[in-house]
KOLTIGU-299455 format. One record per residue (C-alpha): x, y, z; residue number from 1. Coordinates in nm, 4 decimals, decimal comma, always signed. Example, Ala and Ser with C-alpha at 12.3 -4.5 7.8 and 13.67 -1.06 7.14 Angstrom:
BEGIN
<<+1,2300 -0,4500 +0,7800> 1>
<<+1,3670 -0,1060 +0,7140> 2>
This chain:
BEGIN
<<-2,3728 +3,8172 -10,3344> 1>
<<-2,0880 +3,8008 -10,1342> 2>
<<-2,0810 +3,9023 -9,7681> 3>
<<-1,9554 +4,2718 -9,7989> 4>
<<-1,8180 +4,3048 -9,4593> 5>
<<-1,6441 +3,9565 -9,4633> 6>
<<-1,3150 +3,8843 -9,6082> 7>
<<-1,2328 +3,5349 -9,7022> 8>
<<-0,8962 +3,3822 -9,5855> 9>
<<-0,7255 +3,2353 -9,9209> 10>
<<-0,7174 +2,8832 -9,7190> 11>
<<-1,0715 +2,8592 -9,6835> 12>
<<-1,0885 +2,9184 -10,0622> 13>
<<-0,8121 +2,6676 -10,1317> 14>
<<-1,0282 +2,3779 -9,9133> 15>
<<-1,3828 +2,4906 -10,1392> 16>
<<-1,1049 +2,4980 -10,4556> 17>
<<-0,9969 +2,0923 -10,3568> 18>
<<-1,3304 +2,0051 -10,2795> 19>
<<-1,5208 +2,1447 -10,5737> 20>
<<-1,2752 +1,9761 -10,7956> 21>
<<-1,2465 +1,6556 -10,5892> 22>
<<-1,6395 +1,6238 -10,6575> 23>
<<-1,5675 +1,7346 -11,0468> 24>
<<-1,3438 +1,4329 -11,0903> 25>
<<-1,5661 +1,2221 -10,9173> 26>
<<-1,8799 +1,2857 -11,1202> 27>
<<-1,6668 +1,3168 -11,4120> 28>
<<-1,5653 +0,9413 -11,3346> 29>
<<-1,9121 +0,8609 -11,2849> 30>
<<-2,0315 +0,9736 -11,5966> 31>
<<-1,7515 +0,8321 -11,8048> 32>
<<-1,7672 +0,4792 -11,6808> 33>
<<-2,1545 +0,4518 -11,6073> 34>
<<-2,4319 +0,3957 -11,8591> 35>
<<-2,6458 +0,7275 -11,9293> 36>
<<-2,8923 +0,8683 -12,1809> 37>
<<-2,7146 +1,1515 -12,2463> 38>
<<-2,4383 +1,2512 -12,5051> 39>
<<-2,0782 +1,2352 -12,3363> 40>
<<-2,0232 +1,6187 -12,4098> 41>
<<-2,3619 +1,7042 -12,2093> 42>
<<-2,2694 +1,4847 -11,9616> 43>
<<-1,9402 +1,6550 -11,8696> 44>
<<-2,0965 +1,9951 -11,9036> 45>
<<-2,3795 +1,9177 -11,6462> 46>
<<-2,1541 +1,7827 -11,3977> 47>
<<-1,8889 +2,0426 -11,4390> 48>
<<-2,1911 +2,2834 -11,3731> 49>
<<-2,2754 +2,1354 -11,0623> 50>
<<-1,9533 +2,1018 -10,9363> 51>
<<-1,7039 +2,3452 -11,0504> 52>
<<-1,8663 +2,6489 -10,9312> 53>
<<-1,8873 +2,5378 -10,5352> 54>
<<-1,5228 +2,6313 -10,5434> 55>
<<-1,5965 +2,9896 -10,5149> 56>
<<-1,9666 +2,9245 -10,3177> 57>
<<-1,8186 +3,1837 -10,0531> 58>
<<-1,8210 +3,4829 -10,3076> 59>
<<-2,1551 +3,4244 -10,4310> 60>
<<-2,3926 +3,2189 -10,1600> 61>
<<-2,6843 +3,2373 -10,3675> 62>
<<-2,5575 +3,2055 -10,7070> 63>
<<-2,3528 +2,9116 -10,6803> 64>
<<-2,5971 +2,6915 -10,4887> 65>
<<-2,9149 +2,7885 -10,6949> 66>
<<-2,6601 +2,6989 -11,0302> 67>
<<-2,5772 +2,3415 -10,8084> 68>
<<-2,8941 +2,2648 -10,7597> 69>
<<-3,0679 +2,3838 -11,0668> 70>
<<-2,7965 +2,1789 -11,2491> 71>
<<-2,8570 +1,8546 -11,0427> 72>
<<-3,2165 +1,8904 -11,1413> 73>
<<-3,1824 +1,9073 -11,5174> 74>
<<-2,9095 +1,5661 -11,4657> 75>
<<-3,2168 +1,4127 -11,3106> 76>
<<-3,5080 +1,5035 -11,5597> 77>
<<-3,2231 +1,4494 -11,8996> 78>
<<-3,0667 +1,1442 -11,7731> 79>
<<-3,2699 +0,9300 -11,4978> 80>
<<-3,0156 +0,6542 -11,5538> 81>
<<-2,6891 +0,8511 -11,4039> 82>
<<-2,8708 +1,0945 -11,1510> 83>
<<-2,8080 +0,8643 -10,8898> 84>
<<-2,4107 +0,9378 -10,8483> 85>
<<-2,2776 +0,9603 -10,5299> 86>
<<-2,1587 +1,3194 -10,5905> 87>
<<-2,5206 +1,4768 -10,6226> 88>
<<-2,6002 +1,4151 -10,2309> 89>
<<-2,2407 +1,5906 -10,1785> 90>
<<-2,2995 +1,8849 -10,3637> 91>
<<-2,6965 +1,9181 -10,2593> 92>
<<-2,5697 +1,9301 -9,9048> 93>
<<-2,3033 +2,1298 -9,9757> 94>
<<-2,5070 +2,3698 -10,1009> 95>
<<-2,7475 +2,3594 -9,8733> 96>
<<-2,5180 +2,4339 -9,6181> 97>
<<-2,3686 +2,7429 -9,7977> 98>
<<-2,7065 +2,8899 -9,8333> 99>
<<-2,7582 +2,8700 -9,4717> 100>
<<-2,4208 +2,9790 -9,3662> 101>
<<-2,3520 +3,2343 -9,5864> 102>
<<-2,6938 +3,3402 -9,7373> 103>
<<-2,7658 +3,6384 -9,5837> 104>
<<-3,1970 +3,6591 -9,5416> 105>
<<-3,4263 +3,7251 -9,6320> 106>
<<-3,2549 +3,6694 -10,0087> 107>
<<-3,1052 +3,3430 -9,8766> 108>
<<-3,4345 +3,2141 -9,7437> 109>
<<-3,6155 +3,2779 -10,0586> 110>
<<-3,2751 +3,0977 -10,2659> 111>
<<-3,3375 +2,7712 -9,9978> 112>
<<-3,6921 +2,7751 -10,0813> 113>
<<-3,6474 +2,7996 -10,4741> 114>
<<-3,3644 +2,5336 -10,4156> 115>
<<-3,5683 +2,2543 -10,2908> 116>
<<-3,9118 +2,3440 -10,4723> 117>
<<-3,6718 +2,2660 -10,8224> 118>
<<-3,5027 +1,9454 -10,6463> 119>
<<-3,8520 +1,8307 -10,5774> 120>
<<-4,0112 +1,9045 -10,8919> 121>
<<-3,7377 +1,7045 -11,0761> 122>
<<-3,8148 +1,4369 -10,8802> 123>
<<-4,1413 +1,4624 -10,9626> 124>
<<-4,1188 +1,4504 -11,2558> 125>
<<-3,8996 +1,1575 -11,2328> 126>
<<-4,1978 +0,9794 -11,0912> 127>
<<-4,0327 +0,9452 -10,7502> 128>
<<-4,2352 +0,8437 -10,4468> 129>
<<-4,2586 +1,0283 -10,0995> 130>
<<-3,9558 +0,8190 -9,9408> 131>
<<-3,7092 +0,9809 -10,2405> 132>
<<-3,8702 +1,3436 -10,1818> 133>
<<-3,8214 +1,2961 -9,7641> 134>
<<-3,4705 +1,1683 -9,8411> 135>
<<-3,3745 +1,4519 -10,0486> 136>
<<-3,5398 +1,7168 -9,8314> 137>
<<-3,3414 +1,5437 -9,5176> 138>
<<-3,0514 +1,5962 -9,7908> 139>
<<-3,0747 +1,9435 -9,8609> 140>
<<-3,2499 +2,0625 -9,5631> 141>
<<-2,9893 +1,9445 -9,2826> 142>
<<-2,7210 +2,1108 -9,3766> 143>
<<-2,9211 +2,4034 -9,4265> 144>
<<-3,0611 +2,4580 -9,0738> 145>
<<-2,6521 +2,3432 -8,9497> 146>
<<-2,5749 +2,6200 -9,1593> 147>
<<-2,8115 +2,8834 -9,0291> 148>
<<-2,7192 +2,7185 -8,6373> 149>
<<-2,3458 +2,8174 -8,7727> 150>
<<-2,4692 +3,1783 -8,9218> 151>
<<-2,6954 +3,2770 -8,5543> 152>
<<-2,3504 +3,2050 -8,3627> 153>
<<-2,1104 +3,3793 -8,5481> 154>
<<-2,3578 +3,6802 -8,5226> 155>
<<-2,4012 +3,6660 -8,1421> 156>
<<-2,0209 +3,6389 -8,1175> 157>
<<-1,9761 +3,9641 -8,3315> 158>
<<-2,2640 +4,0980 -8,1346> 159>
<<-2,1029 +4,0563 -7,8302> 160>
<<-1,7254 +4,1533 -7,9575> 161>
<<-1,9095 +4,4572 -8,0236> 162>
<<-2,1010 +4,5069 -7,7034> 163>
<<-1,7230 +4,5018 -7,5165> 164>
<<-1,5745 +4,7615 -7,7655> 165>
<<-1,8300 +4,9916 -7,6727> 166>
<<-1,8017 +4,8989 -7,2635> 167>
<<-1,4404 +4,8997 -7,2872> 168>
<<-1,5050 +5,2641 -7,4821> 169>
<<-1,6940 +5,4355 -7,2415> 170>
<<-1,4848 +5,3386 -6,9929> 171>
<<-1,1914 +5,4754 -7,1315> 172>
<<-1,4161 +5,7909 -7,1707> 173>
<<-1,4539 +5,8366 -6,8423> 174>
<<-1,1111 +5,8057 -6,6960> 175>
<<-1,0144 +6,0291 -6,9332> 176>
<<-1,2751 +6,2213 -6,8657> 177>
<<-1,1621 +6,2951 -6,4905> 178>
<<-0,8172 +6,3376 -6,6411> 179>
<<-0,8895 +6,5992 -6,9086> 180>
<<-1,1282 +6,7737 -6,6361> 181>
<<-0,8786 +6,7874 -6,3972> 182>
<<-0,6728 +6,9595 -6,6401> 183>
<<-0,9272 +7,2176 -6,7497> 184>
<<-0,9928 +7,2815 -6,4014> 185>
<<-0,6020 +7,3604 -6,3001> 186>
<<-0,5954 +7,6411 -6,6886> 187>
<<-0,8916 +7,7677 -6,5454> 188>
<<-0,7755 +7,8402 -6,1727> 189>
<<-0,4762 +7,9321 -6,2869> 190>
<<-0,6019 +8,1718 -6,5257> 191>
<<-0,7917 +8,3134 -6,2460> 192>
<<-0,5366 +8,3802 -6,0442> 193>
<<-0,2860 +8,5686 -6,2825> 194>
<<-0,5773 +8,7595 -6,4112> 195>
<<-0,6742 +8,9163 -6,0542> 196>
<<-0,3140 +8,9229 -6,0288> 197>
<<-0,2394 +9,1612 -6,3088> 198>
<<-0,2348 +9,5755 -6,2621> 199>
<<-0,5282 +9,8171 -6,2799> 200>
<<-0,3674 +9,9070 -6,6529> 201>
<<-0,3363 +9,5978 -6,7753> 202>
<<-0,7423 +9,5983 -6,9050> 203>
<<-0,6765 +9,3939 -7,2531> 204>
<<-0,4631 +9,1583 -7,0714> 205>
<<-0,7213 +9,0552 -6,8054> 206>
<<-1,0494 +9,0506 -7,0845> 207>
<<-0,8038 +8,7974 -7,2376> 208>
<<-0,7444 +8,6293 -6,9280> 209>
<<-1,1310 +8,6207 -6,8539> 210>
<<-1,2281 +8,4870 -7,1942> 211>
<<-0,9417 +8,1946 -7,1219> 212>
<<-1,1522 +8,1127 -6,7418> 213>
<<-1,4909 +8,1543 -6,9241> 214>
<<-1,3523 +7,9033 -7,2328> 215>
<<-1,2002 +7,6716 -6,9580> 216>
<<-1,5359 +7,6579 -6,7186> 217>
<<-1,7838 +7,5786 -7,0683> 218>
<<-1,5797 +7,3247 -7,1544> 219>
<<-1,5737 +7,1429 -6,8413> 220>
<<-1,9661 +7,2013 -6,8487> 221>
<<-1,9863 +7,0373 -7,2162> 222>
<<-1,7546 +6,7485 -7,0991> 223>
<<-1,9931 +6,6698 -6,7816> 224>
<<-2,2945 +6,7062 -7,0600> 225>
<<-2,0957 +6,4392 -7,2643> 226>
<<-2,0229 +6,1834 -6,9744> 227>
<<-2,3416 +6,2022 -6,8524> 228>
<<-2,4570 +6,0029 -7,1837> 229>
<<-2,2343 +5,6928 -7,0888> 230>
<<-2,1505 +5,6882 -6,7522> 231>
<<-2,3179 +5,4177 -6,5241> 232>
<<-2,2650 +5,4364 -6,1675> 233>
<<-2,1187 +5,7025 -5,9443> 234>
<<-1,8342 +5,8757 -6,0844> 235>
<<-1,4497 +5,7193 -5,8762> 236>
<<-1,3131 +5,9099 -5,6133> 237>
<<-0,9759 +5,8021 -5,5975> 238>
<<-0,7490 +5,9785 -5,8240> 239>
<<-0,6160 +5,7729 -6,1763> 240>
<<-0,3170 +5,5404 -6,1365> 241>
<<-0,0076 +5,5072 -6,3506> 242>
<<+0,2615 +5,3311 -6,3918> 243>
<<+0,4038 +5,4928 -6,0529> 244>
<<+0,1967 +5,2598 -5,8737> 245>
<<+0,2944 +4,9672 -6,0742> 246>
<<+0,4730 +4,7874 -5,7322> 247>
<<+0,1595 +4,7851 -5,5720> 248>
<<-0,0095 +4,5895 -5,8908> 249>
<<+0,2707 +4,3901 -5,8900> 250>
<<+0,2584 +4,2902 -5,5412> 251>
<<-0,0975 +4,1737 -5,5283> 252>
<<-0,0028 +3,9556 -5,8707> 253>
<<+0,2892 +3,8305 -5,6222> 254>
<<-0,0216 +3,7460 -5,3530> 255>
<<-0,1863 +3,5640 -5,5966> 256>
<<+0,0850 +3,3022 -5,5712> 257>
<<+0,2478 +3,3640 -5,9227> 258>
<<+0,6257 +3,4509 -5,8988> 259>
<<+0,6570 +3,8493 -6,1073> 260>
<<+1,0095 +3,9860 -6,1893> 261>
<<+0,9450 +4,3645 -6,2904> 262>
<<+1,2203 +4,5899 -6,4705> 263>
<<+1,1978 +4,9068 -6,5800> 264>
<<+1,4517 +5,0271 -6,8274> 265>
<<+1,5547 +5,3176 -6,9859> 266>
<<+1,5510 +5,6862 -6,8574> 267>
<<+1,2096 +5,7534 -6,6982> 268>
<<+1,0177 +6,0061 -6,8594> 269>
<<+0,7285 +6,2214 -6,7507> 270>
<<+0,4254 +6,0537 -6,9207> 271>
<<+0,0674 +6,2446 -6,9681> 272>
<<-0,1706 +6,1720 -6,7426> 273>
<<-0,4095 +5,9876 -7,0071> 274>
<<-0,0893 +5,7970 -7,1673> 275>
<<+0,0415 +5,6944 -6,7789> 276>
<<-0,2803 +5,5992 -6,6877> 277>
<<-0,3390 +5,3757 -7,0460> 278>
<<+0,0289 +5,1926 -6,9553> 279>
<<-0,0974 +5,1267 -6,5974> 280>
<<-0,4507 +4,9417 -6,7663> 281>
<<-0,2383 +4,7222 -7,0020> 282>
<<-0,0098 +4,6148 -6,7390> 283>
<<-0,2920 +4,5696 -6,5172> 284>
<<-0,4903 +4,3740 -6,7393> 285>
<<-0,2265 +4,1540 -6,8722> 286>
<<-0,1706 +4,0645 -6,5390> 287>
<<-0,5052 +3,9540 -6,4620> 288>
<<-0,4997 +3,7505 -6,7690> 289>
<<-0,1867 +3,5621 -6,6113> 290>
<<-0,4056 +3,5278 -6,2907> 291>
<<-0,6988 +3,4161 -6,4249> 292>
<<-0,6332 +3,2066 -6,7085> 293>
<<-0,2816 +3,0910 -6,7999> 294>
<<-0,2388 +2,8715 -6,5234> 295>
<<+0,1096 +3,0253 -6,5124> 296>
<<+0,3842 +3,0409 -6,2006> 297>
<<+0,5936 +3,2786 -6,2924> 298>
<<+0,5756 +3,6180 -6,5324> 299>
<<+0,7561 +3,9089 -6,5951> 300>
<<+0,7013 +4,3104 -6,6668> 301>
<<+0,9474 +4,5229 -6,8836> 302>
<<+0,9007 +4,8519 -6,9187> 303>
<<+1,1051 +5,0157 -7,1421> 304>
<<+1,1600 +5,4061 -7,1964> 305>
<<+1,3327 +5,5141 -7,4944> 306>
<<+1,3423 +5,8625 -7,7097> 307>
<<+1,0317 +5,8490 -7,8947> 308>
<<+0,8574 +5,4933 -7,7501> 309>
<<+0,7797 +5,3704 -7,4536> 310>
<<+0,7212 +4,9548 -7,4943> 311>
<<+0,5441 +4,7319 -7,2489> 312>
<<+0,5858 +4,3521 -7,2300> 313>
<<+0,4415 +4,1082 -6,9915> 314>
<<+0,5272 +3,7045 -7,0734> 315>
<<+0,4394 +3,4297 -6,8304> 316>
<<+0,5145 +3,0539 -6,8281> 317>
<<+0,1601 +2,9397 -6,8826> 318>
<<-0,0308 +2,7540 -7,1184> 319>
<<-0,1004 +3,0388 -7,3806> 320>
<<-0,3503 +2,9276 -7,5813> 321>
<<-0,4277 +2,6013 -7,4791> 322>
<<-0,5260 +2,7029 -7,1443> 323>
<<-0,9006 +2,7473 -7,2152> 324>
<<-0,9259 +2,9161 -7,5398> 325>
<<-0,9090 +3,3022 -7,4527> 326>
<<-0,6830 +3,4689 -7,2779> 327>
<<-0,9464 +3,6891 -7,1092> 328>
<<-1,1482 +4,0104 -7,2443> 329>
<<-0,9309 +4,2415 -7,1631> 330>
<<-0,7822 +4,2199 -7,4447> 331>
<<-1,0297 +4,4119 -7,6448> 332>
<<-0,9597 +4,7193 -7,3757> 333>
<<-0,6050 +4,6766 -7,4109> 334>
<<-0,6328 +4,7159 -7,8087> 335>
<<-0,8609 +5,0107 -7,7596> 336>
<<-0,6427 +5,1905 -7,5361> 337>
<<-0,3497 +5,1549 -7,7010> 338>
<<-0,5061 +5,2552 -8,0404> 339>
<<-0,6572 +5,5822 -7,8803> 340>
<<-0,2835 +5,6898 -7,8346> 341>
<<-0,1524 +5,5836 -8,1939> 342>
<<+0,0025 +5,2491 -8,0957> 343>
<<+0,0017 +4,9046 -8,2032> 344>
<<-0,0422 +4,5903 -7,9722> 345>
<<+0,0571 +4,2174 -7,9711> 346>
<<-0,1029 +3,9395 -7,7962> 347>
<<-0,0200 +3,5418 -7,8024> 348>
<<+0,1319 +3,2522 -7,7342> 349>
<<+0,5128 +3,2424 -7,7238> 350>
<<+0,7005 +2,9469 -7,9543> 351>
<<+0,8782 +2,8628 -7,6451> 352>
<<+0,5536 +2,8444 -7,4764> 353>
<<+0,3408 +3,0362 -7,2063> 354>
<<+0,1766 +3,3959 -7,3257> 355>
<<+0,3295 +3,7217 -7,4563> 356>
<<+0,1535 +4,0884 -7,4171> 357>
<<+0,3623 +4,3460 -7,5895> 358>
<<+0,2804 +4,7193 -7,6524> 359>
<<+0,4345 +5,0177 -7,8152> 360>
<<+0,3216 +5,3670 -7,7598> 361>
<<+0,4552 +5,6978 -7,9443> 362>
<<+0,5831 +5,9142 -7,6119> 363>
<<+0,7597 +6,2377 -7,7725> 364>
<<+0,3940 +6,4631 -7,7782> 365>
<<+0,4369 +6,3130 -7,3906> 366>
């Protein structure tokens, strides 16, 4: 059955279709031009059954290899004369690779063993020798092992990506805790001040304000307990940065030898502390990637304030994706922060060269 958590890209489906069509055409041509002990209809049917289903092997990574190998085994038993056609080893190898790469255990392992048993049974029925059995094992098992290795590598990459996302979310939670805790403490102190300044005749108002003050304190305590489950290391003592510290951040990049041009367009608006921190972190991570991964000599930072959206553009003249693969794991944190505030982020090579990070964040609520 197909892997439920994976969507198959269309270009891979098209490639599988081309491979299956090529194997089908070669197999049918070999059957039509070579000697056979079977009627023509049976030859065409068995050849189609072991080649055509390979077009949808990613959607049924267990059923398709089983069908392919069983039909190859039947062809070998029923038509020993034409069972040596060159498309058979290719189909067997592709079936083994499919089970190794896409067959989820334990069903994939059981199906792999069943396929090998069917192959060997058919060969023994046709009086194959030990050398033939070893050759069949090599053709089938080598692609299967390669597929298993690729599946393990992909699983490891997925786990690493999930771990990075979890770490970034924990970092965001720690930073937002400091901002929210400060806001709650201000609410509590101001409420307390107003309550103490009320005249003795305002008993009901004083009780209401006291309840607000108590609720704010409880919320702060609950936040500290929640943060205790994810915090690692001491709490930061410095205040959280924002776009007001953008010049210092750019100066740090310039000291690294990269020319940075900075522009701010539109009327500068006051932002929520959490959103302000998010904007700063986006620029910080983008410039960090410029220094570490892009091999750039210059970059630009543009912040555009609009009535409803704030946009951030960080571009460089580096090598883009050719600079050694990915532009750093900071993109994971950027995306998590932008999604938290309902925005969107695009990052990738530019058509004219270099790399661009573009973020859009709604600011109407601020």
